[in-house]
N, C-alpha and C positions, 0 to 999 in steps of 0.2 A: 451442447455445452457452449457457453458464450464465446470462449476463445479457441475452441477446437480441442486438441489433445489426442491421445491415443484411442483407438477403437478397434473393434472386432478382434483380430488376432495379431499379436506382435511377436516376432522372433528376434532375440538378441542375446548376446553374451554366451558363455559356455553352458548355461543352464537350458538352452533350447527355447521352446515356445511357451509363452504365457498368454492366456486368453484375456479378452477385455473384461472378464468377470473376476480376474485375479485381484488379490488384495493390493499388490504393488501397482497394478494399472489404475485401480480406483484411487489410490493415494496420489499417484502421479497426475491423474486428471484433475483431482481436487486442487492440488498444489498449483498446477498450470492455470486453472480457471481463476483461482483466488489471486494469483500474481497478475494475470491479465487484467482483472477488474481493478486491482489496486493501482496498477499503472494508469488505467483509463481515468479513474477519478482524480488521482494525483496530478496527472497531466492537465486535466481540465481545470483543476484548482490553480495550478501554476499559470496556465494561459489567462485565466481570469485575473490573477494578480498582476500579470504583465500589462494587461489592457486597462487596468483600473485607472481612473482619472481622479480618484478621491484621495484624501490625506492618508498618511502613514497608518494611523490607527484604523480608520474606516475601511480601507481597501481589503484587508484580510477578513474582517468581520462581514463585509458585504459579499465577498466572494463565497465564504462559507454559507452565508444565508441563502444566496441564490442557488448554490449547488446542493443544498441540504437534502432535498428530496431525492435526487439522483444517488447521492452517497448512501442515504438511508435505505433505499430500495436494494442496492447492491449488498450492503451489510446484512440486511434482513434475509436475503436469499442464502447467505452463508451462516445463518443461525445466531445472529447477535442476541435475539430474544431468549434463546436457550442457553447460550454460552457466556453471557455477561451478567454479572450480579453486582448491583449497587448495594454495598454494605453500609451506606450511610456515614462514611468517614468524612465526607466533605472534601476529599482530595481533589476531585475534578473541579469543583467550584473554586478551590484555592488556586489551581492552575489557571482557570479562566480569568479570575480577577487579577492575578499577578501578570500573566502573559498578554492578556487582551486589554487590560485596564477597562474592563466592562463590568458594570454593576449588575446585580441580580434584577434590579428594577428596569433595566434597559428593555425596550420593546422586543428586540430580536435575540435576547439572551438565550431563551430556550432553544430557538432554531440553531444558533451558532454552537451551543453546547451539544446538541444532538448530533450535528454534522461532525463536530470534532471527535466525539466519542466513536461514531461509526467509522470515520477514517482511521482513527487509531486502532480500532478493533480489526479492520481489514489488514492492517500491517502486522498486528499481533498474530493474526491467523496465518500469515505467511511465515512468521517466525516460529510459531508453534501450531502446526495444523492439528485441529481437533482439540485444542486447549480450551480451558475455561478461564475467564478473566474477571477480576474484581475491579471496583472503581479505582483502587490504588494502582493496579496493573495498568489500567487505561490512562490514568493521570501520568504515570511514568513514561508511557509510550507517547503521550501528547508532548511531553517535554523533549523526549528524544528526537521526534520528527520535526520539531521546530515550530509547532503551531503557536503563533503569537501575533502581536499587533503590527510588527514591522514586516512589510511584505517582501522586501529584498532579502532579509534574513530568513524568512519563512521559505522562500523559493530556493535559496542556496542549501539550507539544511534538508528540506524535503527532497530535493533532487539527489543529494548524497545518500539519504536514507533509502530512497527507492532503488538507486543503483546498487547499494549494498545488498538489499533484499533480492534483487534480480540475480545477482551473482550467487547468493546462497541458495536461492530456489533452483537455479540452473544446476548447481552441484548436486542438490538433493534429488532433482528429477533424473539426472544421469545415473545416480546411484541406484535409483529405483528401477530404471528402464534400460540402462546401457546406451541410451540415445541422448543427443543434445535436445534441450528444450527449444521447441520451434517458436519463432515469432518475436524473439526479444533480442534487442541489441544491448549486450551486457559489457561492451567495451568501456573502459574508463576513459576519462578525458585525454590522458597522455597517449593511450593506445589509439584513440580516434585521430589525434594529431599525427601520429606516426603513419597510420593508414592513409591519411590524406596526402602526406608527402611521398610515401612509399607504398602504394596500394598493392603491389605484387610481392611485398616483403623481400626485396632484393638486397636490402642491407645498406642502402645509401642514404 
């Protein structure tokens, strides 16, 4: 598994022992791995946007263009080809043209569109593990996670969206396993500031 997760036999809660083959363990591992990969590609996108030296419109487009293959491979491993259906509503193209100010005739339009769909799909998978999504669902998710031409706004909204999903995934993981989800810092910014001032939680 890319990010780790539970394996072999896990004992937790009042229910005793559940094996690595149990439905709950499989769901927890899938949730953990999807969340891990979502964080990885989102962090890489944010890093690329921070380092970009091009204009406001071009930076997000170029970042998605350059990361498209990585994002696509991750989304494919979680079943985007089976669980996403384009019903031909044009909803995604409308978001692309409105938020990116990018015409269909642009050289990298297809790559940016594909990367955007795949990133939105990954986040949709964290929200609804095992769900099936249409182009309208993905277009709404693209809007929600802030994919657009303004890199600063994209970074801010994307960070908040990832943080929210980490918290939700952590709660779901603990519900399934009785254990905290490993490997994720899900503290919000205010909690991080408090920890920095009062790392031992002494109340000062």
